[in-house]
C-alpha positions as CSV (number, residue, x, y, z in Angstrom):
1,M,-117.6,21.9,-41.0
2,S,-119.9,20.6,-38.2
3,Y,-118.6,21.0,-34.7
4,L,-119.3,17.2,-34.2
5,N,-117.0,16.3,-37.1
6,T,-114.5,13.6,-36.1
7,E,-111.8,14.6,-38.6
8,P,-108.3,15.4,-37.1
9,F,-108.4,18.8,-35.4
10,P,-105.2,21.0,-35.3
11,Y,-105.6,22.0,-31.7
12,E,-105.8,20.1,-28.4
13,L,-105.5,20.7,-24.6
14,E,-102.0,20.9,-23.1
15,F,-103.0,18.2,-20.6
16,P,-106.4,16.5,-20.1
17,I,-108.7,17.8,-17.4
18,D,-110.1,15.1,-15.1
19,D,-113.7,16.4,-15.5
20,S,-116.4,15.1,-17.8
21,D,-118.0,18.6,-17.9
22,T,-115.0,20.0,-19.8
23,E,-115.5,20.4,-23.5
24,D,-113.1,19.3,-26.2
25,P,-111.4,22.0,-28.3
26,R,-113.0,20.6,-31.4
27,R,-116.3,21.9,-30.2
28,Y,-115.1,25.3,-31.3
29,Q,-115.8,25.0,-35.0
30,D,-118.4,26.4,-37.3
31,G,-121.8,25.7,-35.8
32,G,-120.2,24.9,-32.4
33,F,-119.5,26.7,-29.2
34,H,-119.0,30.4,-28.7
35,P,-115.4,31.1,-27.5
36,I,-115.5,32.6,-24.0
37,V,-112.8,33.4,-21.5
38,I,-112.9,35.1,-18.1
39,G,-113.5,38.8,-18.3
40,D,-115.6,38.6,-21.5
41,R,-118.8,40.6,-21.7
42,L,-121.8,38.7,-23.0
43,G,-124.8,40.5,-24.5
44,P,-126.3,41.5,-27.8
45,R,-124.4,44.8,-27.8
46,S,-120.6,45.3,-27.9
47,N,-120.5,46.4,-24.2
48,G,-122.2,43.2,-23.1
49,R,-124.4,43.3,-20.0
50,F,-122.9,40.1,-18.4
51,R,-119.3,40.0,-17.2
52,V,-117.9,36.5,-17.1
53,I,-116.1,35.6,-13.9
54,N,-116.0,31.7,-13.9
55,K,-117.2,28.6,-15.6
56,L,-119.9,26.4,-14.1
57,G,-120.2,23.6,-16.7
58,A,-120.2,22.4,-20.2
59,G,-122.1,19.7,-22.1
60,G,-123.2,18.6,-25.5
61,Y,-125.3,21.7,-26.1
62,G,-123.1,24.5,-24.8
63,T,-121.3,26.1,-21.9
64,V,-122.5,27.6,-18.6
65,W,-121.0,30.7,-17.0
66,L,-121.3,32.6,-13.8
67,C,-121.6,36.2,-14.7
68,Q,-122.2,39.6,-13.1
69,D,-125.2,41.5,-14.3
70,T,-123.7,44.9,-14.8
71,H,-127.0,46.5,-15.6
72,H,-128.6,45.6,-12.3
73,K,-130.3,48.3,-10.4
74,P,-129.3,49.7,-7.9
75,S,-125.7,49.7,-9.3
76,T,-124.3,49.6,-5.8
77,V,-125.5,45.9,-5.5
78,T,-123.7,43.1,-7.3
79,K,-126.1,40.7,-9.0
80,W,-124.9,37.2,-10.1
81,R,-126.6,35.3,-12.9
82,V,-125.9,32.1,-14.8
83,V,-125.7,32.4,-18.6
84,K,-125.9,29.3,-20.7
85,V,-124.6,29.8,-24.2
86,I,-125.9,27.2,-26.6
87,A,-123.9,25.9,-29.6
88,A,-124.9,27.7,-32.9
89,E,-126.0,24.5,-34.5
90,K,-128.4,23.9,-31.6
91,S,-129.7,27.5,-31.4
92,S,-133.0,28.3,-33.1
93,P,-136.0,30.4,-32.3
94,D,-138.1,27.3,-31.8
95,C,-135.6,25.3,-29.6
96,S,-137.1,23.3,-26.8
97,D,-135.5,25.5,-24.1
98,L,-137.7,28.4,-25.2
99,K,-140.8,26.4,-26.3
100,I,-141.1,24.9,-22.8
101,L,-142.0,28.3,-21.4
102,D,-145.3,28.2,-23.2
103,H,-146.5,25.5,-20.8
104,F,-146.0,27.8,-17.8
105,R,-147.6,31.1,-18.9
106,D,-150.4,30.5,-16.5
107,F,-148.2,30.5,-13.4
108,D,-146.3,33.1,-11.5
109,R,-142.6,32.5,-11.1
110,S,-143.1,32.3,-7.3
111,T,-145.2,29.2,-7.9
112,L,-142.5,27.6,-10.1
113,D,-139.9,28.4,-7.4
114,A,-142.1,26.8,-4.7
115,F,-142.2,23.6,-6.7
116,G,-138.5,23.7,-7.5
117,I,-138.7,24.4,-11.3
118,C,-136.0,26.5,-12.7
119,L,-136.7,28.2,-16.1
120,P,-134.8,31.0,-18.0
121,I,-135.7,34.5,-16.8
122,E,-134.6,36.0,-20.1
123,H,-132.6,35.3,-23.2
124,F,-130.6,37.1,-25.9
125,W,-128.7,36.3,-29.1
126,L,-124.9,36.3,-29.6
127,T,-123.3,36.5,-33.0
128,G,-119.7,35.1,-33.0
129,P,-117.1,33.5,-35.3
130,N,-118.9,30.1,-35.0
131,G,-122.4,31.3,-35.7
132,R,-125.4,32.8,-34.0
133,H,-125.9,31.5,-30.4
134,L,-128.9,31.5,-28.1
135,A,-128.0,32.6,-24.6
136,L,-130.3,31.8,-21.7
137,V,-130.1,33.7,-18.4
138,F,-130.9,31.8,-15.2
139,P,-130.9,32.5,-11.4
140,W,-127.7,31.3,-9.8
141,H,-128.0,28.0,-8.0
142,G,-125.4,25.7,-6.5
143,C,-123.9,22.3,-7.2
144,T,-125.6,19.2,-8.5
145,L,-126.7,16.3,-6.3
146,E,-124.1,13.9,-7.8
147,T,-121.9,13.9,-4.7
148,F,-124.3,15.1,-2.1
149,S,-125.0,11.8,-0.4
150,N,-121.3,11.1,-0.1
151,F,-121.3,13.8,2.6
152,Y,-124.9,13.9,3.9
153,G,-125.9,10.3,3.7
154,F,-126.0,10.1,7.5
155,H,-128.8,12.8,7.6
156,T,-131.9,10.7,7.0
157,T,-134.3,13.5,7.6
158,L,-132.5,15.8,5.2
159,I,-132.4,13.1,2.5
160,K,-136.1,12.4,2.8
161,D,-137.0,16.1,2.7
162,M,-135.0,16.6,-0.5
163,A,-136.4,13.4,-2.0
164,F,-139.9,14.5,-1.2
165,E,-139.4,17.9,-2.9
166,L,-138.0,16.1,-6.0
167,V,-141.2,14.0,-6.2
168,E,-143.2,17.2,-5.8
169,S,-141.3,18.9,-8.7
170,L,-142.1,15.9,-10.9
171,R,-145.7,15.8,-9.8
172,F,-146.1,19.5,-10.7
173,L,-144.6,18.9,-14.2
174,H,-146.9,15.9,-14.8
175,S,-149.9,17.9,-13.6
176,R,-149.1,20.3,-16.5
177,G,-149.1,17.4,-18.9
178,L,-145.3,17.5,-19.2
179,C,-142.5,14.9,-18.9
180,H,-139.0,16.0,-18.0
181,G,-137.3,13.4,-20.1
182,D,-133.9,13.7,-18.4
183,F,-134.5,13.4,-14.7
184,R,-131.1,12.6,-13.0
185,P,-128.8,14.0,-10.3
186,C,-126.8,16.2,-12.7
187,N,-130.0,18.0,-13.6
188,I,-130.8,18.8,-10.0
189,L,-129.1,21.7,-8.2
190,L,-129.1,22.9,-4.6
191,R,-130.8,26.2,-4.1
192,L,-128.7,29.0,-2.5
193,M,-129.6,31.1,0.5
194,P,-131.5,34.3,-0.1
195,G,-129.1,37.1,-1.0
196,A,-126.3,34.8,-2.2
197,D,-126.8,36.2,-5.7
198,E,-125.9,39.6,-4.4
199,F,-122.7,38.5,-2.6
200,P,-119.9,41.0,-2.9
201,E,-117.3,39.9,-5.4
202,S,-114.4,40.1,-3.0
203,E,-116.2,37.8,-0.5
204,L,-117.4,35.4,-3.3
205,W,-113.7,34.7,-4.3
206,E,-113.1,33.6,-0.7
207,V,-115.5,30.7,-1.1
208,L,-115.4,30.0,-4.9
209,P,-112.5,27.9,-6.2
210,E,-110.0,29.5,-8.4
211,P,-110.5,29.0,-12.1
212,Q,-108.3,26.2,-13.5
213,K,-107.0,27.2,-16.9
214,V,-105.7,24.7,-19.4
215,R,-103.8,26.1,-22.4
216,I,-104.4,25.0,-25.9
217,I,-101.5,23.8,-28.1
218,R,-101.2,23.5,-31.9
219,T,-100.6,19.9,-32.7
220,C,-98.4,20.4,-35.8
221,D,-95.6,22.1,-33.8
222,D,-96.7,22.0,-30.1
223,E,-96.8,25.8,-30.0
224,F,-99.0,27.3,-27.3
225,F,-102.1,28.9,-28.8
226,D,-101.8,32.1,-26.6
227,E,-98.1,32.5,-27.7
228,L,-98.9,32.5,-31.5
229,P,-98.9,35.7,-33.4
230,S,-102.3,37.3,-33.5
231,T,-102.4,36.7,-37.3
232,D,-102.0,32.9,-36.8
233,R,-104.7,32.6,-34.1
234,P,-108.1,31.5,-35.3
235,I,-110.7,33.7,-33.7
236,N,-113.2,30.9,-33.3
237,I,-111.1,29.2,-30.6
238,P,-110.6,30.5,-27.0
239,E,-107.1,31.1,-25.6
240,Y,-107.6,28.5,-23.0
241,I,-110.2,26.0,-21.7
242,L,-111.6,26.3,-18.2
243,A,-112.4,23.4,-15.9
244,P,-115.9,24.0,-14.2
245,V,-116.0,24.9,-10.6
246,E,-118.6,24.2,-7.9
247,L,-119.4,26.2,-4.8
248,P,-118.3,23.9,-1.9
249,F,-120.7,22.8,0.7
250,A,-118.5,24.4,3.3
251,S,-119.3,27.9,1.8
252,G,-122.4,28.2,4.0
253,L,-124.5,29.5,1.1
254,Y,-126.6,26.4,0.5
255,T,-130.2,25.7,1.5
256,R,-131.7,22.3,1.9
257,H,-133.9,22.6,-1.1
258,P,-133.3,21.1,-4.6
259,V,-134.3,22.7,-7.9
260,L,-134.9,21.0,-11.2
261,I,-133.1,22.3,-14.3
262,D,-132.6,21.5,-17.9
263,L,-136.1,21.1,-19.3
264,G,-134.6,21.3,-22.8
265,V,-135.8,17.7,-23.7
266,S,-139.1,17.9,-22.0
267,F,-142.2,17.0,-24.0
268,P,-146.0,16.9,-23.6
269,S,-147.2,13.6,-22.3
270,H,-149.4,13.1,-25.4
271,Q,-146.6,13.9,-27.8
272,P,-143.5,11.7,-27.0
273,P,-140.4,12.2,-29.2
274,K,-140.7,10.3,-32.5
275,E,-137.2,8.9,-31.9
276,G,-138.6,7.0,-28.9
277,T,-135.9,8.4,-26.6
278,T,-134.8,11.8,-25.2
279,G,-131.2,10.9,-25.1
280,I,-131.1,10.3,-21.4
281,P,-128.1,8.0,-20.4
282,I,-129.3,4.4,-20.4
283,S,-128.4,3.9,-16.7
284,F,-131.2,6.3,-15.8
285,A,-133.5,5.5,-18.8
286,A,-136.6,3.3,-18.6
287,P,-136.5,0.1,-20.7
288,E,-139.0,1.6,-23.2
289,S,-136.5,4.4,-23.8
290,V,-133.5,2.2,-24.1
291,F,-135.2,-0.2,-26.6
292,R,-137.3,2.6,-28.2
293,T,-140.4,0.3,-28.0
294,L,-143.7,1.3,-29.5
295,D,-147.3,0.8,-28.5
296,K,-150.1,-0.9,-30.5
297,D,-150.6,2.4,-32.5
298,S,-146.8,2.5,-33.4
299,L,-146.2,5.4,-31.0
300,P,-143.3,5.6,-28.5
301,L,-144.2,4.4,-25.0
302,L,-142.4,7.3,-23.4
303,G,-144.5,9.2,-20.9
304,P,-144.8,10.1,-17.2
305,A,-144.1,6.5,-16.3
306,S,-140.6,6.9,-17.9
307,D,-139.9,9.8,-15.6
308,M,-140.9,7.7,-12.6
309,W,-138.3,5.1,-13.6
310,S,-135.7,7.8,-13.7
311,L,-136.9,9.3,-10.5
312,A,-136.4,6.0,-8.7
313,C,-132.8,5.8,-10.1
314,T,-132.2,9.3,-8.8
315,L,-133.7,8.6,-5.3
316,A,-131.5,5.5,-5.1
317,H,-128.5,7.6,-5.9
318,L,-129.5,10.2,-3.3
319,R,-130.2,7.8,-0.5
320,V,-127.7,5.0,-1.2
321,S,-125.0,6.8,-3.2
322,C,-125.7,4.2,-5.9
323,N,-127.9,3.8,-8.9
324,P,-128.1,0.0,-9.3
325,F,-128.1,0.3,-13.1
326,R,-125.1,2.6,-13.3
327,S,-121.5,1.3,-13.9
328,D,-118.2,2.7,-15.2
329,D,-118.8,1.1,-18.6
330,A,-122.6,1.8,-18.8
331,N,-123.4,-0.2,-22.0
332,L,-126.5,-2.1,-22.9
333,S,-125.2,-5.4,-21.5
334,S,-124.1,-4.1,-18.1
335,V,-127.4,-2.2,-17.7
336,A,-129.6,-5.1,-18.7
337,R,-127.6,-7.4,-16.4
338,S,-128.2,-5.0,-13.5
339,W,-131.9,-4.9,-14.4
340,E,-132.2,-8.6,-14.2
341,E,-130.2,-9.0,-11.0
342,T,-132.3,-6.2,-9.3
343,L,-135.7,-7.0,-10.7
344,S,-136.3,-10.1,-12.8
345,P,-135.4,-11.5,-16.2
346,L,-136.2,-9.2,-19.1
347,P,-139.8,-9.7,-20.3
348,E,-141.2,-9.1,-23.8
349,P,-140.9,-7.0,-25.9
350,Y,-137.5,-6.1,-24.4
351,R,-136.1,-9.7,-24.6
352,S,-136.6,-9.8,-28.4
353,K,-135.2,-6.3,-28.8
354,Y,-132.1,-7.2,-26.7
355,R,-131.5,-10.4,-28.7
356,E,-132.0,-8.5,-32.0
357,I,-129.4,-5.9,-31.0
358,K,-126.9,-8.5,-29.7
359,N,-127.7,-11.0,-32.5
360,I,-128.7,-13.8,-30.1
361,E,-131.0,-16.5,-31.3
362,T,-134.3,-17.0,-29.4
363,P,-134.6,-20.5,-27.8
364,L,-137.2,-22.7,-29.4
365,E,-139.2,-23.1,-26.2
366,E,-139.8,-19.3,-26.2
367,V,-140.5,-19.3,-30.0
368,W,-143.2,-22.0,-29.5
369,G,-144.5,-20.3,-26.3
370,D,-144.0,-23.3,-24.1
371,K,-142.5,-21.4,-21.3
372,P,-144.7,-19.1,-19.0
373,A,-143.5,-15.5,-18.7
374,T,-142.9,-16.0,-15.0
375,Q,-140.3,-18.8,-15.7
376,L,-138.2,-17.0,-18.3
377,D,-134.4,-17.3,-18.1
378,P,-132.0,-14.3,-18.0
379,V,-131.0,-13.1,-21.4
380,V,-127.6,-11.5,-20.5
381,D,-125.9,-14.2,-18.5
382,P,-126.5,-18.0,-18.5
383,K,-129.1,-19.1,-15.9
384,A,-126.4,-21.0,-13.9
385,V,-124.3,-17.9,-13.5
386,Y,-127.3,-15.7,-12.6
387,E,-128.6,-18.3,-10.1
388,G,-125.1,-18.7,-8.6
389,R,-124.8,-15.0,-7.8
390,A,-128.3,-14.9,-6.4
391,E,-127.7,-17.9,-4.1
392,R,-124.4,-16.4,-2.8
393,R,-126.2,-13.2,-1.9
394,L,-129.0,-15.1,-0.2
395,A,-126.4,-16.9,1.9
396,R,-124.6,-13.7,2.8
397,C,-127.4,-11.4,3.7
398,G,-130.7,-13.1,3.2
399,T,-131.8,-11.6,-0.1
400,R,-131.3,-12.6,-3.8
401,N,-131.7,-8.9,-4.8
402,W,-128.4,-7.2,-5.7
403,F,-129.5,-3.7,-4.7
404,K,-131.1,-4.8,-1.4
405,E,-127.7,-6.3,-0.5
406,R,-126.1,-3.0,-1.3
407,M,-128.5,-1.1,1.0
408,M,-127.8,-3.6,3.8
409,G,-124.1,-3.0,3.6
410,V,-121.9,-0.5,5.4
411,R,-121.1,2.7,3.4
412,W,-118.2,5.0,4.0
413,L,-119.0,8.7,3.9
414,E,-116.5,11.5,3.2
415,I,-117.1,13.2,6.6
416,C,-115.9,12.2,10.0
417,L,-118.3,10.9,12.7
418,E,-117.6,13.8,15.1
419,V,-118.5,16.5,12.5
420,A,-121.7,14.7,11.6
421,N,-122.8,14.5,15.2
422,E,-122.0,18.2,15.7
423,M,-124.2,19.1,12.7
424,L,-127.1,17.1,14.0
425,E,-126.8,18.5,17.5
426,E,-126.6,22.1,16.4
427,E,-129.4,21.7,13.9
428,G,-131.8,20.6,16.7
429,K,-131.1,23.8,18.6
430,A,-131.2,26.2,15.6
431,D,-134.1,28.6,15.0
432,P,-136.5,27.8,12.1
433,K,-134.8,30.2,9.8
434,M,-131.4,28.7,10.3
435,R,-132.9,25.2,9.7
436,E,-133.3,26.3,6.1
437,M,-129.6,26.3,5.7
438,L,-127.7,23.2,4.8
439,P,-125.6,22.2,7.8
440,F,-121.8,22.5,7.1
441,R,-118.4,22.8,8.6
442,E,-115.4,24.6,7.2
443,A,-113.3,21.4,7.1
444,M,-115.9,18.8,6.2
445,E,-114.1,16.5,3.7
446,V,-111.7,13.9,5.1
447,E,-108.3,13.3,3.5
448,N,-108.3,9.5,4.0
449,L,-111.8,8.0,3.5
450,Y,-111.2,4.6,5.1
451,E,-109.2,6.0,8.1
452,E,-111.2,9.1,8.9
453,G,-114.5,8.7,7.1
454,M,-117.8,7.8,8.8
455,Q,-119.4,4.4,8.5
456,F,-123.2,4.4,7.9
457,K,-125.8,1.7,7.6
458,M,-129.5,1.9,6.8
459,E,-132.0,0.5,9.2
460,K,-133.8,-2.7,8.1
461,E,-137.2,-1.2,8.3
462,E,-136.2,1.8,6.2
463,I,-134.7,-0.6,3.6
464,E,-138.0,-2.4,3.2
465,L,-140.0,0.8,2.9
466,F,-137.5,2.4,0.5
467,W,-137.5,-0.7,-1.7
468,S,-141.3,-0.6,-1.7
469,L,-141.1,2.9,-3.2
470,L,-138.4,2.1,-5.7
471,G,-140.1,-1.2,-6.7
472,G,-143.3,0.6,-7.5
473,C,-141.4,2.8,-10.0
474,W,-139.3,0.0,-11.5
475,R,-142.0,-2.0,-13.1
476,W,-141.4,-3.4,-16.5
477,K,-144.8,-2.3,-17.9
478,P,-145.1,1.6,-17.8
479,E,-148.9,1.3,-17.0
480,E,-148.1,-0.6,-13.8
481,R,-145.7,1.9,-12.3
482,V,-146.8,4.3,-9.6
483,S,-147.6,7.9,-10.5
484,A,-146.0,10.9,-8.9
485,E,-149.3,11.6,-7.2
486,E,-149.1,8.1,-5.6
487,A,-145.4,8.2,-4.8
488,V,-145.6,11.5,-2.9
489,R,-147.9,9.8,-0.4
490,H,-145.6,6.7,0.1
491,P,-145.0,5.7,3.8
492,W,-141.2,6.2,3.3
493,F,-141.8,10.0,3.4
494,E,-143.3,9.6,6.9
495,G,-146.4,11.7,6.4
496,R,-144.9,14.7,4.7
497,Q,-147.9,16.5,3.1
498,P,-147.9,17.4,-0.6
499,R,-148.6,20.9,-1.6
500,E,-151.8,21.8,-3.4
501,I,-151.0,22.6,-7.0
502,P,-152.6,26.0,-7.6
503,K,-154.9,26.5,-10.6
504,P,-154.2,29.4,-13.0
505,G,-156.2,32.5,-12.3
506,P,-159.1,33.2,-14.6
507,W,-157.5,36.2,-16.3
508,R,-154.4,34.1,-17.0
509,V,-156.6,31.5,-18.6
510,V,-158.2,34.2,-20.7
511,V,-154.8,35.5,-21.8
512,R,-153.6,32.0,-22.6
513,V,-156.7,31.4,-24.7
514,L,-156.1,34.7,-26.5
515,W,-152.5,33.9,-27.2
516,S,-153.4,30.5,-28.4
517,F,-156.1,31.9,-30.7
518,W,-153.6,34.4,-32.0
519,D,-151.2,31.5,-32.8
520,C,-154.0,29.9,-34.7
521,A,-155.3,32.9,-36.5
522,N,-152.0,34.6,-37.3
523,P,-151.3,32.2,-40.3
524,F,-154.3,33.6,-42.1
525,A,-152.8,37.0,-42.2
526,S,-149.7,35.5,-43.8
527,G,-151.8,33.8,-46.5
528,W,-151.5,30.2,-45.4
529,F,-153.7,27.9,-43.5
530,D,-152.6,25.6,-40.6
531,R,-155.4,23.1,-40.5
532,S,-154.1,21.4,-37.3
533,R,-154.2,24.6,-35.3
534,A,-157.5,25.7,-36.7
535,G,-158.9,22.3,-35.8
536,D,-158.0,22.9,-32.2
537,W,-160.5,25.7,-32.2
538,S,-163.0,23.9,-34.5
539,L,-162.6,26.7,-37.0
540,T,-163.4,26.2,-40.7
541,V,-162.0,29.3,-42.4
542,M,-161.0,29.3,-46.0
543,G,-158.5,31.9,-47.4
544,K,-157.4,35.0,-45.6
545,L,-159.2,36.8,-42.8
546,P,-160.2,40.3,-43.8
547,P,-157.5,42.9,-42.8
548,A,-160.0,44.8,-40.7
549,V,-160.7,41.7,-38.6
550,M,-157.0,41.0,-38.1
551,K,-156.4,44.5,-37.0
552,A,-159.2,44.5,-34.5
553,Y,-158.0,41.1,-33.2
554,Q,-154.5,42.5,-32.7
555,R,-155.8,45.4,-30.7
556,I,-157.9,43.1,-28.5
557,G,-154.9,40.9,-27.9
558,R,-152.7,43.8,-27.0
559,F,-155.2,45.1,-24.6
560,F,-155.8,41.9,-22.7
561,F,-152.2,40.9,-22.5
562,A,-151.1,44.4,-21.4
563,L,-153.6,44.2,-18.6
564,F,-153.4,40.6,-17.4
565,G,-150.9,38.4,-19.2
566,S,-147.3,39.5,-18.7
567,L,-145.0,38.0,-16.2
568,T,-142.3,40.7,-17.0
569,P,-141.7,44.1,-15.5
570,S,-144.1,46.7,-16.8
571,A,-141.5,48.7,-18.7
572,L,-140.3,45.7,-20.6
573,R,-143.8,44.6,-21.1
574,K,-144.6,47.9,-22.7
575,K,-141.6,47.6,-24.9
576,L,-142.4,44.1,-26.1
577,I,-146.1,44.5,-26.6
578,W,-146.2,48.1,-28.0
579,G,-143.0,47.7,-30.0
580,P,-142.7,50.1,-33.0
581,K,-144.7,49.1,-36.0
582,T,-144.8,45.4,-34.9
583,F,-146.9,43.1,-32.8
584,F,-145.2,40.0,-31.5
585,S,-147.0,36.9,-32.6
586,S,-146.0,35.2,-29.4
587,P,-145.8,36.4,-25.8
588,P,-142.6,37.2,-24.0
589,G,-140.7,34.0,-23.3
590,T,-141.9,32.3,-26.6
591,P,-139.1,32.0,-29.2
592,R,-138.9,34.7,-31.8
593,Q,-136.0,35.1,-34.2
594,A,-134.7,38.7,-33.8
595,P,-133.2,40.5,-36.8
596,A,-129.4,40.2,-37.1
597,D,-128.9,43.7,-35.9
598,S,-131.4,43.6,-33.1
599,T,-130.4,44.5,-29.6
600,D,-133.7,43.6,-28.0
601,W,-134.0,41.4,-25.0
602,E,-136.8,39.0,-24.5
603,T,-137.8,38.2,-20.9
604,W,-140.3,35.7,-19.6
C-alpha cells in the first residue's frame, strides 16, 4: 500500500497539532516514513551513530531531526547534526538530493558556505519496516525566515543585508547553470553562531523548547497506541508524533546570515522538468510554472527567470511580511486575482490557459484580435469590480497598485518599541565580531500585539526603490525579467558589493573531466553503449573497450582523484577510492546504491 493512499487508516492523532509541518500518521505505511522517536539511534548499523534528541520538521518527502553525532572526535565535545530521513518511496540512489552534488564538485565547501548554499555533508541508508530510506546529514542551522520580519521588520539595514545575501546565493546557483526551483522563506534558514553545533546538551535544553508529544489512538476502539500489547502494535508506526520545534530568536545563537536549503528539486537551466513545474506552491511560482506553458520548441519555460519571480515573492515577504500573491486559500483564482491587482491583466498565453482551466469562454473581440494587448480586461473579476477597487485605492493612498498600498500602510511588529530601540543602540556600540550576531532580548515577543507591539511604516523613497526591484522580477515574459546579476546591483541595496564568484582550480577541472569521462566510458565495460554521453565527448566507439584499456583508465582515474579530487577527509577518501576489489564509478557524494548489508558511509 502506498503511503499516499487515501483509504481509511486505522490510526490517528489524539488531537490535531496546530502546525503544518507535522505529518499525518498515514504517512507511516509501506513506502512511507521511517518511524522515529526521541532517543532512537540512526545509522546503518544497529548501534546507530546519530542519537535523536528532537524534531525539526516534516514534509511531503520525509522528517528532519536534530541529532547528536556520537562518533565525533574528540569524544569530549558534543556535535549536533541535522538528519533528514526521506520516505522509502522517494529514496533512490539517483534522487535529486544526491545528484545535485555533482554540480559542485569543483568548489570547496568553504566557497559554498560563503554564498549561503547548504548541501548534505554525508549520507547513509536505513532499512526499516516501511522500506529502505535515504538519510542525509546536514550542518545544524536555525529557524526559517517565515516569521523573521514579524520581529525584525524595523531593522532596515539587517533586512537589506539578508536580502542581498539571498540574491547572492541565487546568483551563485545561476552561475553554475542551476535553478533552485523552490525558492521561498521556508527553504531559507538562519545560520547559527560558530560553536553552536558543539553546545553542551544541558545548556541546549535551556534554550530549545521541550518536545511536544501527541499520542496515537486506534480508531476502532479509541485505545492509545502506546498502551496496546506489544503483539498488537504495528512496528511501522511510531508510539507518538512530535510537533517540530524551532530555536527561538532569544536564544542568542543566531547570526545575521541566511542559508539556502532544499535543493532537491533543483535542475540545470537547459534541462527544465518535463512536467513544466517543480511543485513549488503557486503563491511563490512564476506564471509559466503555474500554467506549465511551453516555448516554441514545446519545452517548458522554466529557468533562471522563474527563480527571479520566486525571489521577488520571498523578498516581499522578508521586507513587508507579505507576499502579495499569498492568501489563506491559495488557489488559482485568488493568486491570479492578486497578479492582476498588483501587476496588470493576465496576458497571453496565460489568459487562454486560465479560461481553459476555469471553462470560461473567450470574448469575441479577443478571438478576432480587435483588442490591443495593452487594453485587455481582467479575466478573474469583471472589469467594473477590478476598476472599482483600483479607484478606491487611488483615492485612499494615491496608487492603484494593491501591494504598494500595503507597503504604505502601518504594520504591527511582535516586539515593543523600547526593545527595538535598545537593540539598535547597542548594535551601534558593539565590536565587529558581535555585529555578526542577530540582536535579541530574552523577552522579545509581546503578549498583546495591538497593545504592546511596535508600529512600523516604510519610507516613501524606499517603497519606490523596492517596488522597482520587485517589478523587474515580476514581468510576465520570462525573458524580460532582471537576472540575479542585475538584481544584486539594484539601488535598493545601497551600494553593497557582490562577491566575485571564484572559478574552479585547474586540478579540480581536470578531476571533473576525468570523472565525467569515466561516467561516459564506464558503460562500455558493462557491454552497453550510451550514445548521449559518448556524444558529449565526440566519441565514436562501437562495442566494448578492451579490458586492458579499461584497467589502465581505472588506475589513472584513481591516481588523479586521490591526489586532487576529493573533498572528504583523507582516511575516508582512501576507503572510498581504494575500496576492496571495487572502484566506485562515481566520486563521493554522487549516488550509489549500497548492498543491503553494507555499512559504508558516503561523504561529500
